[in-house]
C-alpha positions as a Python dict, from the first residue, in 0.01 Angstrom:
ca = {
    (1, 'M'): (0, 0, 0),
    (2, 'G'): (130, 350, -76),
    (3, 'S'): (-52, 671, 1),
    (4, 'M'): (-125, 728, -370),
    (5, 'E'): (-248, 384, -468),
    (6, 'G'): (-498, 415, -752),
    (7, 'K'): (-400, 775, -832),
    (8, 'V'): (-259, 904, -1162),
    (9, 'A'): (14, 1169, -1167),
    (10, 'L'): (175, 1368, -1447),
    (11, 'V'): (521, 1513, -1383),
    (12, 'T'): (673, 1758, -1633),
    (13, 'G'): (1046, 1788, -1681),
    (14, 'A'): (1073, 1430, -1556),
    (15, 'G'): (1367, 1327, -1772),
    (16, 'S'): (1633, 1403, -1510),
    (17, 'G'): (1713, 1577, -1184),
    (18, 'I'): (1426, 1694, -964),
    (19, 'G'): (1157, 1580, -1206),
    (20, 'E'): (1294, 1227, -1221),
    (21, 'A'): (1313, 1214, -841),
    (22, 'I'): (953, 1333, -809),
    (23, 'A'): (830, 1075, -1061),
    (24, 'R'): (1011, 795, -882),
    (25, 'R'): (881, 904, -541),
    (26, 'L'): (518, 923, -657),
    (27, 'D'): (563, 585, -823),
    (28, 'A'): (692, 445, -494),
    (29, 'E'): (382, 585, -322),
    (30, 'G'): (166, 375, -556),
    (31, 'A'): (66, 623, -827),
    (32, 'R'): (66, 552, -1196),
    (33, 'V'): (303, 818, -1324),
    (34, 'A'): (334, 982, -1665),
    (35, 'A'): (687, 1115, -1710),
    (36, 'L'): (678, 1412, -1947),
    (37, 'D'): (987, 1568, -2098),
    (38, 'V'): (1077, 1766, -2408),
    (39, 'H'): (1336, 1497, -2485),
    (40, 'S'): (1195, 1153, -2563),
    (41, 'T'): (1508, 976, -2438),
    (42, 'G'): (1480, 1131, -2092),
    (43, 'A'): (1107, 1065, -2066),
    (44, 'E'): (1152, 703, -2169),
    (45, 'L'): (1445, 644, -1934),
    (46, 'T'): (1249, 774, -1637),
    (47, 'A'): (935, 583, -1735),
    (48, 'G'): (1147, 269, -1755),
    (49, 'L'): (1245, 312, -1390),
    (50, 'L'): (885, 322, -1273),
    (51, 'R'): (665, 40, -1148),
    (52, 'Q'): (386, 144, -1382),
    (53, 'G'): (478, 451, -1581),
    (54, 'M'): (449, 597, -1928),
    (55, 'A'): (661, 842, -2125),
    (56, 'V'): (508, 1156, -2274),
    (57, 'V'): (691, 1403, -2497),
    (58, 'A'): (595, 1770, -2516),
    (59, 'D'): (738, 2120, -2508),
    (60, 'V'): (551, 2277, -2217),
    (61, 'A'): (585, 2620, -2379),
    (62, 'V'): (350, 2509, -2658),
    (63, 'S'): (-8, 2492, -2536),
    (64, 'A'): (-129, 2251, -2805),
    (65, 'Q'): (142, 2001, -2713),
    (66, 'V'): (52, 2028, -2344),
    (67, 'D'): (-317, 1977, -2416),
    (68, 'E'): (-239, 1670, -2625),
    (69, 'A'): (-6, 1528, -2358),
    (70, 'V'): (-271, 1560, -2087),
    (71, 'R'): (-534, 1402, -2312),
    (72, 'T'): (-297, 1113, -2379),
    (73, 'V'): (-251, 1051, -2008),
    (74, 'V'): (-626, 1065, -1940),
    (75, 'D'): (-703, 841, -2238),
    (76, 'T'): (-445, 588, -2116),
    (77, 'Y'): (-526, 583, -1745),
    (78, 'G'): (-882, 714, -1739),
    (79, 'R'): (-815, 996, -1494),
    (80, 'L'): (-568, 1257, -1369),
    (81, 'D'): (-531, 1325, -998),
    (82, 'V'): (-196, 1501, -963),
    (83, 'L'): (1, 1741, -1179),
    (84, 'V'): (353, 1853, -1094),
    (85, 'N'): (466, 2148, -1307),
    (86, 'N'): (840, 2102, -1278),
    (87, 'A'): (978, 2158, -1630),
    (88, 'G'): (1232, 2436, -1654),
    (89, 'I'): (1548, 2571, -1813),
    (90, 'R'): (1842, 2761, -1667),
    (91, 'G'): (1883, 2987, -1968),
    (92, 'G'): (2119, 3000, -2264),
    (93, 'Q'): (2438, 3187, -2344),
    (94, 'E'): (2317, 3494, -2157),
    (95, 'A'): (2288, 3292, -1835),
    (96, 'D'): (2625, 3119, -1886),
    (97, 'E'): (2794, 3455, -1933),
    (98, 'A'): (2627, 3601, -1624),
    (99, 'F'): (2738, 3300, -1417),
    (100, 'G'): (3089, 3358, -1549),
    (101, 'R'): (3085, 3722, -1441),
    (102, 'L'): (2949, 3616, -1102),
    (103, 'A'): (3244, 3380, -1063),
    (104, 'S'): (3482, 3665, -1151),
    (105, 'R'): (3321, 3890, -890),
    (106, 'L'): (3363, 3625, -623),
    (107, 'V'): (3730, 3574, -707),
    (108, 'E'): (3784, 3951, -702),
    (109, 'A'): (3601, 3979, -370),
    (110, 'E'): (3836, 3727, -212),
    (111, 'A'): (4132, 3932, -334),
    (112, 'G'): (3991, 4264, -218),
    (113, 'E'): (3711, 4444, -400),
    (114, 'P'): (3503, 4312, -692),
    (115, 'T'): (3509, 4528, -1004),
    (116, 'T'): (3335, 4305, -1259),
    (117, 'M'): (2973, 4405, -1312),
    (118, 'L'): (2710, 4136, -1355),
    (119, 'D'): (2526, 4327, -1630),
    (120, 'A'): (2273, 4043, -1637),
    (121, 'T'): (1961, 4244, -1721),
    (122, 'V'): (2101, 4440, -2014),
    (123, 'N'): (2235, 4125, -2179),
    (124, 'I'): (1900, 3943, -2192),
    (125, 'D'): (1759, 3978, -2542),
    (126, 'D'): (1392, 3941, -2634),
    (127, 'E'): (1430, 3580, -2743),
    (128, 'A'): (1595, 3472, -2417),
    (129, 'W'): (1333, 3660, -2212),
    (130, 'H'): (1038, 3505, -2394),
    (131, 'R'): (1185, 3155, -2392),
    (132, 'M'): (1249, 3170, -2017),
    (133, 'L'): (897, 3289, -1938),
    (134, 'G'): (756, 3055, -2201),
    (135, 'V'): (896, 2740, -2045),
    (136, 'H'): (848, 2833, -1680),
    (137, 'L'): (544, 3059, -1654),
    (138, 'D'): (352, 2977, -1973),
    (139, 'G'): (433, 2610, -1925),
    (140, 'T'): (297, 2611, -1571),
    (141, 'F'): (-20, 2788, -1684),
    (142, 'F'): (-73, 2560, -1986),
    (143, 'G'): (-25, 2248, -1773),
    (144, 'T'): (-253, 2375, -1500),
    (145, 'R'): (-529, 2475, -1742),
    (146, 'A'): (-516, 2142, -1926),
    (147, 'A'): (-515, 1939, -1605),
    (148, 'L'): (-807, 2127, -1452),
    (149, 'R'): (-1027, 2022, -1744),
    (150, 'H'): (-997, 1664, -1620),
    (151, 'M'): (-943, 1691, -1243),
    (152, 'G'): (-1218, 1630, -994),
    (153, 'R'): (-1246, 1680, -620),
    (154, 'G'): (-928, 1573, -447),
    (155, 'G'): (-707, 1678, -737),
    (156, 'V'): (-372, 1837, -653),
    (157, 'I'): (-136, 2060, -849),
    (158, 'V'): (218, 2133, -733),
    (159, 'N'): (421, 2399, -911),
    (160, 'V'): (798, 2424, -882),
    (161, 'S'): (938, 2772, -829),
    (162, 'S'): (1278, 2862, -681),
    (163, 'I'): (1443, 3071, -415),
    (164, 'C'): (1510, 3308, -705),
    (165, 'G'): (1136, 3366, -721),
    (166, 'M'): (1133, 3443, -349),
    (167, 'T'): (1441, 3663, -320),
    (168, 'G'): (1550, 3751, -676),
    (169, 'C'): (1880, 3624, -819),
    (170, 'A'): (2073, 3913, -970),
    (171, 'H'): (2256, 3701, -1228),
    (172, 'I'): (1936, 3552, -1376),
    (173, 'P'): (1660, 3817, -1355),
    (174, 'H'): (1446, 3655, -1627),
    (175, 'Y'): (1450, 3323, -1439),
    (176, 'S'): (1366, 3507, -1116),
    (177, 'A'): (1075, 3686, -1280),
    (178, 'A'): (935, 3363, -1422),
    (179, 'K'): (958, 3185, -1089),
    (180, 'A'): (797, 3475, -900),
    (181, 'G'): (515, 3463, -1154),
    (182, 'I'): (461, 3097, -1077),
    (183, 'E'): (416, 3180, -710),
    (184, 'G'): (155, 3444, -791),
    (185, 'L'): (-24, 3208, -1028),
    (186, 'T'): (-26, 2941, -758),
    (187, 'K'): (-209, 3169, -513),
    (188, 'A'): (-467, 3285, -766),
    (189, 'V'): (-547, 2938, -899),
    (190, 'A'): (-565, 2797, -547),
    (191, 'R'): (-838, 3049, -465),
    (192, 'D'): (-1012, 2981, -795),
    (193, 'V'): (-1038, 2602, -765),
    (194, 'A'): (-1073, 2556, -388),
    (195, 'P'): (-1454, 2535, -415),
    (196, 'R'): (-1404, 2237, -647),
    (197, 'G'): (-1198, 2059, -384),
    (198, 'I'): (-872, 2097, -577),
    (199, 'R'): (-556, 2212, -403),
    (200, 'V'): (-269, 2408, -562),
    (201, 'N'): (69, 2465, -397),
    (202, 'C'): (423, 2558, -485),
    (203, 'I'): (767, 2425, -389),
    (204, 'A'): (1058, 2670, -401),
    (205, 'P'): (1382, 2471, -400),
    (206, 'G'): (1713, 2618, -299),
    (207, 'Y'): (2033, 2507, -467),
    (208, 'I'): (1999, 2139, -555),
    (209, 'D'): (2247, 1885, -694),
    (210, 'T'): (2116, 1833, -1048),
    (211, 'P'): (2267, 1818, -1398),
    (212, 'L'): (2171, 2185, -1443),
    (213, 'G'): (2431, 2271, -1181),
    (214, 'D'): (2718, 2088, -1350),
    (215, 'V'): (2827, 2403, -1535),
    (216, 'M'): (2855, 2603, -1212),
    (217, 'A'): (3208, 2724, -1137),
    (218, 'P'): (3353, 2577, -815),
    (219, 'V'): (3392, 2926, -665),
    (220, 'V'): (3021, 2994, -719),
    (221, 'R'): (2916, 2663, -566),
    (222, 'K'): (3143, 2718, -266),
    (223, 'D'): (2992, 3063, -209),
    (224, 'L'): (2635, 2931, -232),
    (225, 'E'): (2713, 2651, 12),
    (226, 'R'): (2861, 2908, 248),
    (227, 'Q'): (2542, 3114, 229),
    (228, 'T'): (2324, 2810, 304),
    (229, 'P'): (2287, 2756, 681),
    (230, 'L'): (2284, 2377, 640),
    (231, 'G'): (2610, 2409, 449),
    (232, 'R'): (2531, 2198, 144),
    (233, 'F'): (2325, 2170, -171),
    (234, 'G'): (2000, 1978, -144),
    (235, 'L'): (1918, 1647, -305),
    (236, 'P'): (1647, 1594, -567),
    (237, 'A'): (1493, 1334, -335),
    (238, 'E'): (1445, 1602, -69),
    (239, 'I'): (1234, 1807, -309),
    (240, 'A'): (1042, 1493, -402),
    (241, 'S'): (965, 1433, -34),
    (242, 'A'): (808, 1779, -6),
    (243, 'V'): (597, 1711, -314),
    (244, 'A'): (488, 1376, -171),
    (245, 'F'): (370, 1555, 143),
    (246, 'L'): (166, 1808, -52),
    (247, 'V'): (-8, 1552, -273),
    (248, 'G'): (-55, 1291, -1),
    (249, 'P'): (-302, 1248, 285),
    (250, 'D'): (-94, 1459, 526),
    (251, 'G'): (-123, 1773, 312),
    (252, 'T'): (-499, 1794, 268),
    (253, 'Y'): (-537, 2129, 449),
    (254, 'V'): (-256, 2301, 260),
    (255, 'T'): (-334, 2515, -43),
    (256, 'G'): (-207, 2838, -198),
    (257, 'Q'): (128, 2804, -23),
    (258, 'T'): (488, 2832, -137),
    (259, 'I'): (707, 2600, 67),
    (260, 'G'): (1078, 2679, 65),
    (261, 'V'): (1305, 2374, 64),
    (262, 'N'): (1636, 2553, 66),
    (263, 'G'): (1852, 2456, 364),
    (264, 'G'): (1770, 2788, 530),
    (265, 'F'): (1915, 2999, 246),
    (266, 'V'): (1643, 3264, 270),
    (267, 'I'): (1685, 3316, 646),
    (268, 'R'): (2057, 3384, 649),
}
């Protein structure tokens, strides 16, 4: 019997990468898992991999869709014990261009002195800024608020931030701001709901092998691996293991914390 037998978990952004790994790990621990994604195909594929799972489709940046998704899960399973706010985006053209300039800087640095400026902040327009915060920060708040309406004592929320929220990533300042906001929200909500016996924590992954990283230039990946003391990117399953600890019986005295799972990147 797994540590989460009889529990119900909702994982957002579960269609691939870290979210899929989290859903599969919680399923392996015995939970009934709702795999939520903005894309129905991804949600259904992940749900199909689970022992007892369901697919839910919603854009986490739209509060009404989040509310409806949570109600659907509670109506189906009769309860909600765990929420993992994992859904996220890496950005659009503005992020791709900044990654490209970062790659140029690294190539120039190897040859002598970098001259290409990142110019990341000035190239983020209002739409890109609001979409980034909408998915990450609004989405985490909307999911948390909706889940708390149904959670009782013993409920657990895990938010997914990033090392960019801890240290700031110059090439994606809007992403960094959103992730830092998630960490602040985690602390405040943890204080708010502790008297109800509900715990709230945050995982801050380092650089992880996921589909979002497929567009990364080899020179950028090589540099990030060099900066990581363990010398490699992490695996989605390693993030899922940290989530399993926080929501399981071994994490019952942990709340309001941001746990870095980053191969030592922030201590270099």
